C-alpha positions in Angstrom: 103.3 -6.7 -116.0 106.6 -4.9 -117.4 107.0 -4.1 -120.8 109.7 -6.3 -120.8 107.3 -9.5 -120.3 105.3 -8.8 -123.0 108.0 -8.4 -125.0 109.9 -11.8 -124.2 106.4 -13.2 -124.6 104.6 -11.7 -127.4 101.1 -11.7 -128.8 98.8 -14.6 -129.4 96.9 -15.0 -132.7 95.2 -17.7 -133.9 97.9 -20.0 -134.9 99.5 -20.0 -132.0 96.1 -20.9 -129.9 95.7 -23.2 -132.2 98.9 -25.0 -131.8 98.5 -24.9 -128.0 95.1 -26.4 -128.3 96.3 -29.6 -130.1 99.1 -29.7 -127.7 96.5 -30.0 -124.8 94.6 -32.2 -127.0 97.6 -34.8 -127.3 98.2 -34.3 -123.3 94.6 -34.9 -122.1 92.3 -36.4 -124.7 89.2 -34.7 -125.8 86.9 -36.2 -123.3 89.2 -34.6 -120.5 89.1 -31.2 -122.3 85.8 -31.0 -122.3 85.0 -31.8 -118.5 87.2 -29.3 -117.9 85.5 -26.8 -119.7 82.6 -27.7 -118.2 83.7 -27.9 -114.9 85.2 -24.1 -115.1 82.0 -23.3 -116.9 80.1 -24.2 -113.8 82.7 -22.9 -111.5 82.3 -19.2 -113.0 78.0 -19.2 -113.5 78.7 -20.3 -109.3 80.8 -17.2 -109.3 78.6 -14.8 -110.7 75.5 -16.4 -109.0 77.2 -16.3 -105.6 78.3 -12.5 -106.2 74.9 -11.5 -107.5 73.4 -13.0 -104.4 75.6 -11.0 -102.4 74.7 -7.8 -103.5 70.4 -8.0 -103.8 70.5 -8.2 -99.8 72.2 -5.1 -99.4 70.1 -3.4 -101.9 67.0 -4.0 -100.6 67.5 -3.4 -96.7 65.7 -0.2 -95.8 67.5 3.0 -94.4 67.2 3.0 -91.2 66.0 6.9 -89.0 68.0 7.5 -86.0 
């Protein structure tokens, strides 16, 4: 990203993150946010599992002599 974008946005500290979290709580509610977090965690875990599964067969194949 450009430096100008960071200059416009600034850095996110703890107070800003708390305000963002409170706004999300007001908009979506606690139940929906917990479900959203759970779903994202499962998606990331599934992605990591699939990436690991694709790497293992490539390492397990023995080299062929010509």
